[in-house]
mmCIF file as Biopython writes it, N, C-alpha, C and O atoms, coordinates in Angstrom:
data_model
#
loop_
_atom_site.group_PDB
_atom_site.id
_atom_site.type_symbol
_atom_site.label_atom_id
_atom_site.label_alt_id
_atom_site.label_comp_id
_atom_site.label_asym_id
_atom_site.label_entity_id
_atom_site.label_seq_id
_atom_site.pdbx_PDB_ins_code
_atom_site.Cartn_x
_atom_site.Cartn_y
_atom_site.Cartn_z
_atom_site.occupancy
_atom_site.B_iso_or_equiv
_atom_site.auth_seq_id
_atom_site.auth_asym_id
_atom_site.pdbx_PDB_model_num
ATOM 1   N N  . MET A ? 1  ? -29.422 -19.202 -14.839 1.0 0.0 1  A 1 
ATOM 2   C CA . MET A ? 1  ? -28.767 -20.255 -14.085 1.0 0.0 1  A 1 
ATOM 3   C C  . MET A ? 1  ? -29.336 -20.216 -12.672 1.0 0.0 1  A 1 
ATOM 4   O O  . MET A ? 1  ? -29.607 -19.142 -12.134 1.0 0.0 1  A 1 
ATOM 5   N N  . ARG A ? 2  ? -29.515 -21.389 -12.076 1.0 0.0 2  A 1 
ATOM 6   C CA . ARG A ? 2  ? -30.119 -21.488 -10.752 1.0 0.0 2  A 1 
ATOM 7   C C  . ARG A ? 2  ? -29.042 -21.616 -9.666  1.0 0.0 2  A 1 
ATOM 8   O O  . ARG A ? 2  ? -28.159 -22.470 -9.744  1.0 0.0 2  A 1 
ATOM 9   N N  . VAL A ? 3  ? -29.138 -20.755 -8.663  1.0 0.0 3  A 1 
ATOM 10  C CA . VAL A ? 3  ? -28.320 -20.848 -7.455  1.0 0.0 3  A 1 
ATOM 11  C C  . VAL A ? 3  ? -29.268 -20.711 -6.264  1.0 0.0 3  A 1 
ATOM 12  O O  . VAL A ? 3  ? -30.453 -20.420 -6.431  1.0 0.0 3  A 1 
ATOM 13  N N  . TYR A ? 4  ? -28.743 -20.919 -5.084  1.0 0.0 4  A 1 
ATOM 14  C CA . TYR A ? 4  ? -29.544 -20.790 -3.872  1.0 0.0 4  A 1 
ATOM 15  C C  . TYR A ? 4  ? -28.935 -19.692 -3.010  1.0 0.0 4  A 1 
ATOM 16  O O  . TYR A ? 4  ? -27.766 -19.759 -2.631  1.0 0.0 4  A 1 
ATOM 17  N N  . VAL A ? 5  ? -29.740 -18.684 -2.708  1.0 0.0 5  A 1 
ATOM 18  C CA . VAL A ? 5  ? -29.294 -17.559 -1.883  1.0 0.0 5  A 1 
ATOM 19  C C  . VAL A ? 5  ? -30.122 -17.579 -0.608  1.0 0.0 5  A 1 
ATOM 20  O O  . VAL A ? 5  ? -31.342 -17.417 -0.637  1.0 0.0 5  A 1 
ATOM 21  N N  . ASN A ? 6  ? -29.433 -17.781 0.515   1.0 0.0 6  A 1 
ATOM 22  C CA . ASN A ? 6  ? -30.091 -17.911 1.819   1.0 0.0 6  A 1 
ATOM 23  C C  . ASN A ? 6  ? -31.214 -18.941 1.766   1.0 0.0 6  A 1 
ATOM 24  O O  . ASN A ? 6  ? -32.292 -18.741 2.327   1.0 0.0 6  A 1 
ATOM 25  N N  . GLY A ? 7  ? -30.935 -20.056 1.073   1.0 0.0 7  A 1 
ATOM 26  C CA . GLY A ? 7  ? -31.868 -21.166 1.003   1.0 0.0 7  A 1 
ATOM 27  C C  . GLY A ? 7  ? -32.961 -21.023 -0.033  1.0 0.0 7  A 1 
ATOM 28  O O  . GLY A ? 7  ? -33.744 -21.954 -0.223  1.0 0.0 7  A 1 
ATOM 29  N N  . LYS A ? 8  ? -33.041 -19.884 -0.711  1.0 0.0 8  A 1 
ATOM 30  C CA . LYS A ? 8  ? -34.091 -19.639 -1.700  1.0 0.0 8  A 1 
ATOM 31  C C  . LYS A ? 8  ? -33.535 -19.804 -3.110  1.0 0.0 8  A 1 
ATOM 32  O O  . LYS A ? 8  ? -32.508 -19.221 -3.459  1.0 0.0 8  A 1 
ATOM 33  N N  . GLU A ? 9  ? -34.233 -20.613 -3.921  1.0 0.0 9  A 1 
ATOM 34  C CA . GLU A ? 9  ? -33.815 -20.792 -5.306  1.0 0.0 9  A 1 
ATOM 35  C C  . GLU A ? 9  ? -33.910 -19.452 -6.029  1.0 0.0 9  A 1 
ATOM 36  O O  . GLU A ? 9  ? -34.930 -18.766 -5.960  1.0 0.0 9  A 1 
ATOM 37  N N  . THR A ? 10 ? -32.821 -19.086 -6.732  1.0 0.0 10 A 1 
ATOM 38  C CA . THR A ? 10 ? -32.736 -17.786 -7.387  1.0 0.0 10 A 1 
ATOM 39  C C  . THR A ? 10 ? -32.128 -17.956 -8.765  1.0 0.0 10 A 1 
ATOM 40  O O  . THR A ? 10 ? -31.148 -18.683 -8.931  1.0 0.0 10 A 1 
ATOM 41  N N  . GLU A ? 11 ? -32.705 -17.286 -9.758  1.0 0.0 11 A 1 
ATOM 42  C CA . GLU A ? 11 ? -32.151 -17.288 -11.109 1.0 0.0 11 A 1 
ATOM 43  C C  . GLU A ? 11 ? -31.192 -16.103 -11.245 1.0 0.0 11 A 1 
ATOM 44  O O  . GLU A ? 11 ? -31.557 -14.967 -10.942 1.0 0.0 11 A 1 
ATOM 45  N N  . VAL A ? 12 ? -29.980 -16.369 -11.694 1.0 0.0 12 A 1 
ATOM 46  C CA . VAL A ? 12 ? -28.973 -15.317 -11.891 1.0 0.0 12 A 1 
ATOM 47  C C  . VAL A ? 12 ? -28.337 -15.484 -13.265 1.0 0.0 12 A 1 
ATOM 48  O O  . VAL A ? 12 ? -28.440 -16.541 -13.888 1.0 0.0 12 A 1 
ATOM 49  N N  . ALA A ? 13 ? -27.683 -14.434 -13.723 1.0 0.0 13 A 1 
ATOM 50  C CA . ALA A ? 13 ? -26.990 -14.475 -15.013 1.0 0.0 13 A 1 
ATOM 51  C C  . ALA A ? 13 ? -25.751 -15.354 -14.923 1.0 0.0 13 A 1 
ATOM 52  O O  . ALA A ? 13 ? -25.141 -15.478 -13.861 1.0 0.0 13 A 1 
ATOM 53  N N  . GLU A ? 14 ? -25.389 -15.955 -16.038 1.0 0.0 14 A 1 
ATOM 54  C CA . GLU A ? 14 ? -24.145 -16.727 -16.113 1.0 0.0 14 A 1 
ATOM 55  C C  . GLU A ? 14 ? -22.968 -15.817 -15.771 1.0 0.0 14 A 1 
ATOM 56  O O  . GLU A ? 14 ? -22.987 -14.630 -16.097 1.0 0.0 14 A 1 
ATOM 57  N N  . GLN A ? 15 ? -21.964 -16.354 -15.129 1.0 0.0 15 A 1 
ATOM 58  C CA . GLN A ? 15 ? -20.731 -15.644 -14.786 1.0 0.0 15 A 1 
ATOM 59  C C  . GLN A ? 15 ? -20.934 -14.482 -13.808 1.0 0.0 15 A 1 
ATOM 60  O O  . GLN A ? 15 ? -20.070 -13.613 -13.696 1.0 0.0 15 A 1 
ATOM 61  N N  . LEU A ? 16 ? -22.069 -14.462 -13.101 1.0 0.0 16 A 1 
ATOM 62  C CA . LEU A ? 16 ? -22.296 -13.426 -12.091 1.0 0.0 16 A 1 
ATOM 63  C C  . LEU A ? 16 ? -21.335 -13.646 -10.934 1.0 0.0 16 A 1 
ATOM 64  O O  . LEU A ? 16 ? -21.221 -14.759 -10.420 1.0 0.0 16 A 1 
ATOM 65  N N  . THR A ? 17 ? -20.642 -12.587 -10.523 1.0 0.0 17 A 1 
ATOM 66  C CA . THR A ? 17 ? -19.729 -12.708 -9.392  1.0 0.0 17 A 1 
ATOM 67  C C  . THR A ? 17 ? -20.490 -12.475 -8.093  1.0 0.0 17 A 1 
ATOM 68  O O  . THR A ? 17 ? -21.606 -11.956 -8.095  1.0 0.0 17 A 1 
ATOM 69  N N  . VAL A ? 18 ? -19.879 -12.861 -7.001  1.0 0.0 18 A 1 
ATOM 70  C CA . VAL A ? 18 ? -20.472 -12.618 -5.685  1.0 0.0 18 A 1 
ATOM 71  C C  . VAL A ? 18 ? -20.642 -11.116 -5.470  1.0 0.0 18 A 1 
ATOM 72  O O  . VAL A ? 18 ? -21.670 -10.678 -4.954  1.0 0.0 18 A 1 
ATOM 73  N N  . ALA A ? 19 ? -19.647 -10.329 -5.859  1.0 0.0 19 A 1 
ATOM 74  C CA . ALA A ? 19 ? -19.737 -8.871  -5.706  1.0 0.0 19 A 1 
ATOM 75  C C  . ALA A ? 19 ? -20.921 -8.320  -6.495  1.0 0.0 19 A 1 
ATOM 76  O O  . ALA A ? 19 ? -21.637 -7.448  -6.002  1.0 0.0 19 A 1 
ATOM 77  N N  . ALA A ? 20 ? -21.133 -8.812  -7.703  1.0 0.0 20 A 1 
ATOM 78  C CA . ALA A ? 20 ? -22.253 -8.359  -8.523  1.0 0.0 20 A 1 
ATOM 79  C C  . ALA A ? 20 ? -23.591 -8.791  -7.917  1.0 0.0 20 A 1 
ATOM 80  O O  . ALA A ? 20 ? -24.570 -8.047  -7.980  1.0 0.0 20 A 1 
ATOM 81  N N  . LEU A ? 21 ? -23.632 -9.972  -7.341  1.0 0.0 21 A 1 
ATOM 82  C CA . LEU A ? 21 ? -24.849 -10.438 -6.671  1.0 0.0 21 A 1 
ATOM 83  C C  . LEU A ? 21 ? -25.218 -9.499  -5.525  1.0 0.0 21 A 1 
ATOM 84  O O  . LEU A ? 21 ? -26.378 -9.117  -5.377  1.0 0.0 21 A 1 
ATOM 85  N N  . LEU A ? 22 ? -24.224 -9.132  -4.717  1.0 0.0 22 A 1 
ATOM 86  C CA . LEU A ? 22 ? -24.476 -8.213  -3.609  1.0 0.0 22 A 1 
ATOM 87  C C  . LEU A ? 22 ? -24.972 -6.868  -4.122  1.0 0.0 22 A 1 
ATOM 88  O O  . LEU A ? 22 ? -25.887 -6.278  -3.548  1.0 0.0 22 A 1 
ATOM 89  N N  . ALA A ? 23 ? -24.364 -6.382  -5.207  1.0 0.0 23 A 1 
ATOM 90  C CA . ALA A ? 23 ? -24.784 -5.101  -5.794  1.0 0.0 23 A 1 
ATOM 91  C C  . ALA A ? 23 ? -26.221 -5.190  -6.298  1.0 0.0 23 A 1 
ATOM 92  O O  . ALA A ? 23 ? -27.009 -4.266  -6.090  1.0 0.0 23 A 1 
ATOM 93  N N  . GLU A ? 24 ? -26.568 -6.292  -6.960  1.0 0.0 24 A 1 
ATOM 94  C CA . GLU A ? 24 ? -27.934 -6.473  -7.452  1.0 0.0 24 A 1 
ATOM 95  C C  . GLU A ? 24 ? -28.947 -6.454  -6.320  1.0 0.0 24 A 1 
ATOM 96  O O  . GLU A ? 24 ? -30.069 -5.975  -6.485  1.0 0.0 24 A 1 
ATOM 97  N N  . LYS A ? 25 ? -28.547 -6.975  -5.178  1.0 0.0 25 A 1 
ATOM 98  C CA . LYS A ? 25 ? -29.444 -7.023  -4.030  1.0 0.0 25 A 1 
ATOM 99  C C  . LYS A ? 25 ? -29.405 -5.735  -3.202  1.0 0.0 25 A 1 
ATOM 100 O O  . LYS A ? 25 ? -30.134 -5.601  -2.219  1.0 0.0 25 A 1 
ATOM 101 N N  . GLY A ? 26 ? -28.550 -4.789  -3.604  1.0 0.0 26 A 1 
ATOM 102 C CA . GLY A ? 26 ? -28.474 -3.514  -2.905  1.0 0.0 26 A 1 
ATOM 103 C C  . GLY A ? 26 ? -27.841 -3.606  -1.524  1.0 0.0 26 A 1 
ATOM 104 O O  . GLY A ? 26 ? -28.143 -2.807  -0.638  1.0 0.0 26 A 1 
ATOM 105 N N  . LEU A ? 27 ? -26.960 -4.589  -1.347  1.0 0.0 27 A 1 
ATOM 106 C CA . LEU A ? 27 ? -26.330 -4.801  -0.041  1.0 0.0 27 A 1 
ATOM 107 C C  . LEU A ? 27 ? -24.990 -4.080  0.041   1.0 0.0 27 A 1 
ATOM 108 O O  . LEU A ? 27 ? -24.222 -4.050  -0.921  1.0 0.0 27 A 1 
ATOM 109 N N  . ASN A ? 28 ? -24.731 -3.510  1.191   1.0 0.0 28 A 1 
ATOM 110 C CA . ASN A ? 28 ? -23.460 -2.824  1.449   1.0 0.0 28 A 1 
ATOM 111 C C  . ASN A ? 28 ? -22.407 -3.885  1.773   1.0 0.0 28 A 1 
ATOM 112 O O  . ASN A ? 28 ? -22.555 -4.609  2.757   1.0 0.0 28 A 1 
ATOM 113 N N  . PRO A ? 29 ? -21.356 -3.993  0.973   1.0 0.0 29 A 1 
ATOM 114 C CA . PRO A ? 29 ? -20.339 -5.026  1.218   1.0 0.0 29 A 1 
ATOM 115 C C  . PRO A ? 29 ? -19.607 -4.866  2.550   1.0 0.0 29 A 1 
ATOM 116 O O  . PRO A ? 29 ? -18.971 -5.808  3.023   1.0 0.0 29 A 1 
ATOM 117 N N  . ASP A ? 30 ? -19.691 -3.690  3.153   1.0 0.0 30 A 1 
ATOM 118 C CA . ASP A ? 30 ? -19.032 -3.480  4.442   1.0 0.0 30 A 1 
ATOM 119 C C  . ASP A ? 30 ? -19.837 -4.033  5.612   1.0 0.0 30 A 1 
ATOM 120 O O  . ASP A ? 30 ? -19.344 -4.084  6.739   1.0 0.0 30 A 1 
ATOM 121 N N  . THR A ? 31 ? -21.075 -4.446  5.346   1.0 0.0 31 A 1 
ATOM 122 C CA . THR A ? 31 ? -21.922 -4.896  6.450   1.0 0.0 31 A 1 
ATOM 123 C C  . THR A ? 31 ? -22.416 -6.332  6.293   1.0 0.0 31 A 1 
ATOM 124 O O  . THR A ? 31 ? -23.379 -6.739  6.943   1.0 0.0 31 A 1 
ATOM 125 N N  . VAL A ? 32 ? -21.748 -7.100  5.420   1.0 0.0 32 A 1 
ATOM 126 C CA . VAL A ? 32 ? -22.178 -8.484  5.211   1.0 0.0 32 A 1 
ATOM 127 C C  . VAL A ? 32 ? -20.997 -9.452  5.274   1.0 0.0 32 A 1 
ATOM 128 O O  . VAL A ? 32 ? -19.839 -9.078  5.094   1.0 0.0 32 A 1 
ATOM 129 N N  . VAL A ? 33 ? -21.340 -10.698 5.534   1.0 0.0 33 A 1 
ATOM 130 C CA . VAL A ? 33 ? -20.403 -11.817 5.425   1.0 0.0 33 A 1 
ATOM 131 C C  . VAL A ? 33 ? -21.040 -12.780 4.432   1.0 0.0 33 A 1 
ATOM 132 O O  . VAL A ? 33 ? -22.254 -12.987 4.452   1.0 0.0 33 A 1 
ATOM 133 N N  . VAL A ? 34 ? -20.220 -13.369 3.562   1.0 0.0 34 A 1 
ATOM 134 C CA . VAL A ? 34 ? -20.737 -14.282 2.539   1.0 0.0 34 A 1 
ATOM 135 C C  . VAL A ? 34 ? -20.133 -15.667 2.739   1.0 0.0 34 A 1 
ATOM 136 O O  . VAL A ? 34 ? -18.922 -15.829 2.896   1.0 0.0 34 A 1 
ATOM 137 N N  . GLU A ? 35 ? -21.013 -16.653 2.728   1.0 0.0 35 A 1 
ATOM 138 C CA . GLU A ? 35 ? -20.600 -18.048 2.757   1.0 0.0 35 A 1 
ATOM 139 C C  . GLU A ? 35 ? -20.951 -18.638 1.398   1.0 0.0 35 A 1 
ATOM 140 O O  . GLU A ? 35 ? -22.083 -18.516 0.931   1.0 0.0 35 A 1 
ATOM 141 N N  . HIS A ? 36 ? -19.968 -19.281 0.768   1.0 0.0 36 A 1 
ATOM 142 C CA . HIS A ? 36 ? -20.163 -19.881 -0.557  1.0 0.0 36 A 1 
ATOM 143 C C  . HIS A ? 36 ? -19.918 -21.377 -0.447  1.0 0.0 36 A 1 
ATOM 144 O O  . HIS A ? 36 ? -18.806 -21.814 -0.152  1.0 0.0 36 A 1 
ATOM 145 N N  . ASN A ? 37 ? -20.955 -22.151 -0.684  1.0 0.0 37 A 1 
ATOM 146 C CA . ASN A ? 37 ? -20.858 -23.616 -0.587  1.0 0.0 37 A 1 
ATOM 147 C C  . ASN A ? 37 ? -20.235 -24.057 0.733   1.0 0.0 37 A 1 
ATOM 148 O O  . ASN A ? 37 ? -19.315 -24.874 0.763   1.0 0.0 37 A 1 
ATOM 149 N N  . LEU A ? 38 ? -20.755 -23.499 1.817   1.0 0.0 38 A 1 
ATOM 150 C CA . LEU A ? 38 ? -20.403 -23.848 3.200   1.0 0.0 38 A 1 
ATOM 151 C C  . LEU A ? 38 ? -19.041 -23.338 3.664   1.0 0.0 38 A 1 
ATOM 152 O O  . LEU A ? 38 ? -18.566 -23.742 4.726   1.0 0.0 38 A 1 
ATOM 153 N N  . VAL A ? 39 ? -18.404 -22.458 2.888   1.0 0.0 39 A 1 
ATOM 154 C CA . VAL A ? 39 ? -17.107 -21.892 3.260   1.0 0.0 39 A 1 
ATOM 155 C C  . VAL A ? 39 ? -17.224 -20.370 3.269   1.0 0.0 39 A 1 
ATOM 156 O O  . VAL A ? 39 ? -17.705 -19.776 2.304   1.0 0.0 39 A 1 
ATOM 157 N N  . ILE A ? 40 ? -16.783 -19.738 4.364   1.0 0.0 40 A 1 
ATOM 158 C CA . ILE A ? 40 ? -16.802 -18.283 4.419   1.0 0.0 40 A 1 
ATOM 159 C C  . ILE A ? 40 ? -15.824 -17.749 3.386   1.0 0.0 40 A 1 
ATOM 160 O O  . ILE A ? 40 ? -14.664 -18.158 3.334   1.0 0.0 40 A 1 
ATOM 161 N N  . LEU A ? 41 ? -16.315 -16.825 2.563   1.0 0.0 41 A 1 
ATOM 162 C CA . LEU A ? 41 ? -15.551 -16.306 1.436   1.0 0.0 41 A 1 
ATOM 163 C C  . LEU A ? 41 ? -14.939 -14.953 1.796   1.0 0.0 41 A 1 
ATOM 164 O O  . LEU A ? 41 ? -15.675 -14.016 2.106   1.0 0.0 41 A 1 
ATOM 165 N N  . PRO A ? 42 ? -13.600 -14.827 1.762   1.0 0.0 42 A 1 
ATOM 166 C CA . PRO A ? 42 ? -12.963 -13.538 2.051   1.0 0.0 42 A 1 
ATOM 167 C C  . PRO A ? 42 ? -13.383 -12.472 1.029   1.0 0.0 42 A 1 
ATOM 168 O O  . PRO A ? 42 ? -13.570 -12.775 -0.150  1.0 0.0 42 A 1 
ATOM 169 N N  . LYS A ? 43 ? -13.528 -11.236 1.485   1.0 0.0 43 A 1 
ATOM 170 C CA . LYS A ? 43 ? -13.974 -10.139 0.619   1.0 0.0 43 A 1 
ATOM 171 C C  . LYS A ? 43 ? -13.117 -9.985  -0.628  1.0 0.0 43 A 1 
ATOM 172 O O  . LYS A ? 43 ? -13.636 -9.634  -1.688  1.0 0.0 43 A 1 
ATOM 173 N N  . GLU A ? 44 ? -11.822 -10.238 -0.528  1.0 0.0 44 A 1 
ATOM 174 C CA . GLU A ? 44 ? -10.949 -10.037 -1.691  1.0 0.0 44 A 1 
ATOM 175 C C  . GLU A ? 44 ? -11.261 -11.012 -2.832  1.0 0.0 44 A 1 
ATOM 176 O O  . GLU A ? 44 ? -10.794 -10.808 -3.953  1.0 0.0 44 A 1 
ATOM 177 N N  . LYS A ? 45 ? -12.031 -12.055 -2.570  1.0 0.0 45 A 1 
ATOM 178 C CA . LYS A ? 45 ? -12.393 -13.010 -3.620  1.0 0.0 45 A 1 
ATOM 179 C C  . LYS A ? 45 ? -13.758 -12.721 -4.239  1.0 0.0 45 A 1 
ATOM 180 O O  . LYS A ? 45 ? -14.105 -13.323 -5.255  1.0 0.0 45 A 1 
ATOM 181 N N  . TRP A ? 46 ? -14.536 -11.821 -3.656  1.0 0.0 46 A 1 
ATOM 182 C CA . TRP A ? 46 ? -15.904 -11.581 -4.116  1.0 0.0 46 A 1 
ATOM 183 C C  . TRP A ? 46 ? -15.962 -11.157 -5.580  1.0 0.0 46 A 1 
ATOM 184 O O  . TRP A ? 46 ? -16.849 -11.598 -6.311  1.0 0.0 46 A 1 
ATOM 185 N N  . SER A ? 47 ? -15.047 -10.322 -6.014  1.0 0.0 47 A 1 
ATOM 186 C CA . SER A ? 47 ? -15.114 -9.817  -7.388  1.0 0.0 47 A 1 
ATOM 187 C C  . SER A ? 47 ? -14.533 -10.808 -8.398  1.0 0.0 47 A 1 
ATOM 188 O O  . SER A ? 47 ? -14.708 -10.630 -9.603  1.0 0.0 47 A 1 
ATOM 189 N N  . ARG A ? 48 ? -13.851 -11.843 -7.926  1.0 0.0 48 A 1 
ATOM 190 C CA . ARG A ? 48 ? -13.237 -12.822 -8.837  1.0 0.0 48 A 1 
ATOM 191 C C  . ARG A ? 48 ? -14.023 -14.122 -8.943  1.0 0.0 48 A 1 
ATOM 192 O O  . ARG A ? 48 ? -13.875 -14.859 -9.918  1.0 0.0 48 A 1 
ATOM 193 N N  . LEU A ? 49 ? -14.850 -14.407 -7.953  1.0 0.0 49 A 1 
ATOM 194 C CA . LEU A ? 49 ? -15.549 -15.691 -7.935  1.0 0.0 49 A 1 
ATOM 195 C C  . LEU A ? 49 ? -16.870 -15.594 -8.698  1.0 0.0 49 A 1 
ATOM 196 O O  . LEU A ? 49 ? -17.800 -14.917 -8.261  1.0 0.0 49 A 1 
ATOM 197 N N  . ALA A ? 50 ? -16.943 -16.273 -9.833  1.0 0.0 50 A 1 
ATOM 198 C CA . ALA A ? 50 ? -18.188 -16.356 -10.596 1.0 0.0 50 A 1 
ATOM 199 C C  . ALA A ? 50 ? -18.997 -17.536 -10.071 1.0 0.0 50 A 1 
ATOM 200 O O  . ALA A ? 50 ? -18.466 -18.628 -9.868  1.0 0.0 50 A 1 
ATOM 201 N N  . LEU A ? 51 ? -20.266 -17.305 -9.857  1.0 0.0 51 A 1 
ATOM 202 C CA . LEU A ? 51 ? -21.138 -18.361 -9.359  1.0 0.0 51 A 1 
ATOM 203 C C  . LEU A ? 51 ? -21.378 -19.407 -10.442 1.0 0.0 51 A 1 
ATOM 204 O O  . LEU A ? 51 ? -21.363 -19.101 -11.635 1.0 0.0 51 A 1 
ATOM 205 N N  . ALA A ? 52 ? -21.597 -20.638 -10.009 1.0 0.0 52 A 1 
ATOM 206 C CA . ALA A ? 52 ? -21.898 -21.746 -10.909 1.0 0.0 52 A 1 
ATOM 207 C C  . ALA A ? 52 ? -23.279 -22.289 -10.553 1.0 0.0 52 A 1 
ATOM 208 O O  . ALA A ? 52 ? -23.782 -22.063 -9.453  1.0 0.0 52 A 1 
ATOM 209 N N  . ALA A ? 53 ? -23.877 -23.000 -11.486 1.0 0.0 53 A 1 
ATOM 210 C CA . ALA A ? 53 ? -25.198 -23.581 -11.259 1.0 0.0 53 A 1 
ATOM 211 C C  . ALA A ? 53 ? -25.199 -24.418 -9.989  1.0 0.0 53 A 1 
ATOM 212 O O  . ALA A ? 53 ? -24.263 -25.168 -9.712  1.0 0.0 53 A 1 
ATOM 213 N N  . GLU A ? 54 ? -26.263 -24.272 -9.232  1.0 0.0 54 A 1 
ATOM 214 C CA . GLU A ? 54 ? -26.503 -25.022 -7.994  1.0 0.0 54 A 1 
ATOM 215 C C  . GLU A ? 54 ? -25.644 -24.560 -6.813  1.0 0.0 54 A 1 
ATOM 216 O O  . GLU A ? 54 ? -25.706 -25.169 -5.745  1.0 0.0 54 A 1 
ATOM 217 N N  . ASP A ? 55 ? -24.846 -23.502 -6.976  1.0 0.0 55 A 1 
ATOM 218 C CA . ASP A ? 55 ? -24.077 -22.977 -5.836  1.0 0.0 55 A 1 
ATOM 219 C C  . ASP A ? 55 ? -25.027 -22.549 -4.727  1.0 0.0 55 A 1 
ATOM 220 O O  . ASP A ? 55 ? -26.171 -22.165 -4.972  1.0 0.0 55 A 1 
ATOM 221 N N  . GLN A ? 56 ? -24.518 -22.627 -3.500  1.0 0.0 56 A 1 
ATOM 222 C CA . GLN A ? 56 ? -25.269 -22.170 -2.339  1.0 0.0 56 A 1 
ATOM 223 C C  . GLN A ? 56 ? -24.534 -20.981 -1.733  1.0 0.0 56 A 1 
ATOM 224 O O  . GLN A ? 56 ? -23.351 -21.065 -1.401  1.0 0.0 56 A 1 
ATOM 225 N N  . VAL A ? 57 ? -25.257 -19.874 -1.595  1.0 0.0 57 A 1 
ATOM 226 C CA . VAL A ? 57 ? -24.688 -18.647 -1.050  1.0 0.0 57 A 1 
ATOM 227 C C  . VAL A ? 57 ? -25.525 -18.225 0.148   1.0 0.0 57 A 1 
ATOM 228 O O  . VAL A ? 57 ? -26.747 -18.115 0.058   1.0 0.0 57 A 1 
ATOM 229 N N  . GLU A ? 58 ? -24.862 -17.994 1.254   1.0 0.0 58 A 1 
ATOM 230 C CA . GLU A ? 58 ? -25.528 -17.459 2.438   1.0 0.0 58 A 1 
ATOM 231 C C  . GLU A ? 58 ? -24.956 -16.071 2.681   1.0 0.0 58 A 1 
ATOM 232 O O  . GLU A ? 58 ? -23.740 -15.887 2.731   1.0 0.0 58 A 1 
ATOM 233 N N  . ILE A ? 59 ? -25.840 -15.103 2.830   1.0 0.0 59 A 1 
ATOM 234 C CA . ILE A ? 59 ? -25.421 -13.721 3.076   1.0 0.0 59 A 1 
ATOM 235 C C  . ILE A ? 59 ? -25.974 -13.313 4.434   1.0 0.0 59 A 1 
ATOM 236 O O  . ILE A ? 59 ? -27.185 -13.323 4.659   1.0 0.0 59 A 1 
ATOM 237 N N  . VAL A ? 60 ? -25.064 -12.953 5.331   1.0 0.0 60 A 1 
ATOM 238 C CA . VAL A ? 60 ? -25.454 -12.536 6.670   1.0 0.0 60 A 1 
ATOM 239 C C  . VAL A ? 60 ? -25.143 -11.044 6.811   1.0 0.0 60 A 1 
ATOM 240 O O  . VAL A ? 60 ? -24.016 -10.605 6.582   1.0 0.0 60 A 1 
ATOM 241 N N  . THR A ? 61 ? -26.170 -10.276 7.193   1.0 0.0 61 A 1 
ATOM 242 C CA . THR A ? 61 ? -26.022 -8.833  7.343   1.0 0.0 61 A 1 
ATOM 243 C C  . THR A ? 61 ? -25.872 -8.490  8.812   1.0 0.0 61 A 1 
ATOM 244 O O  . THR A ? 61 ? -26.620 -8.990  9.653   1.0 0.0 61 A 1 
ATOM 245 N N  . PHE A ? 62 ? -24.906 -7.638  9.119   1.0 0.0 62 A 1 
ATOM 246 C CA . PHE A ? 62 ? -24.710 -7.158  10.480  1.0 0.0 62 A 1 
ATOM 247 C C  . PHE A ? 62 ? -25.688 -6.033  10.747  1.0 0.0 62 A 1 
ATOM 248 O O  . PHE A ? 62 ? -25.926 -5.185  9.887   1.0 0.0 62 A 1 
ATOM 249 N N  . MET A ? 63 ? -26.249 -6.030  11.936  1.0 0.0 63 A 1 
ATOM 250 C CA . MET A ? 63 ? -27.163 -4.966  12.317  1.0 0.0 63 A 1 
ATOM 251 C C  . MET A ? 63 ? -26.693 -4.383  13.651  1.0 0.0 63 A 1 
ATOM 252 O O  . MET A ? 63 ? -26.310 -5.117  14.562  1.0 0.0 63 A 1 
ATOM 253 N N  . GLY A ? 64 ? -26.729 -3.086  13.748  1.0 0.0 64 A 1 
ATOM 254 C CA . GLY A ? 64 ? -26.356 -2.434  14.995  1.0 0.0 64 A 1 
ATOM 255 C C  . GLY A ? 64 ? -27.568 -2.322  15.910  1.0 0.0 64 A 1 
ATOM 256 O O  . GLY A ? 64 ? -28.712 -2.475  15.481  1.0 0.0 64 A 1 
ATOM 257 N N  . GLY A ? 65 ? -27.298 -2.062  17.131  1.0 0.0 65 A 1 
ATOM 258 C CA . GLY A ? 65 ? -28.393 -1.912  18.085  1.0 0.0 65 A 1 
ATOM 259 C C  . GLY A ? 65 ? -27.845 -1.549  19.449  1.0 0.0 65 A 1 
ATOM 260 O O  . GLY A ? 65 ? -26.636 -1.435  19.655  1.0 0.0 65 A 1 
ATOM 261 N N  . GLY A ? 66 ? -28.721 -1.382  20.320  1.0 0.0 66 A 1 
ATOM 262 C CA . GLY A ? 66 ? -28.264 -1.006  21.652  1.0 0.0 66 A 1 
ATOM 263 C C  . GLY A ? 66 ? -29.126 -1.544  22.718  1.0 0.0 66 A 1 
ATOM 264 O O  . GLY A ? 66 ? -28.867 -1.310  23.899  1.0 0.0 66 A 1 
#
């Protein structure tokens, strides 16, 4: 199934959740914010929301610095 992650067309498995997508990408859920179809998605919904074809997901990673 085709979705868009940070603007890039990506093939993912059917019924893949946002939490599973983050795990597949090796991202730490404590250091990211996820936007799903232009709406910021609360962390408590990540494991329940299954992606659908043509969904748009933006993942923003926090970086520390000084």
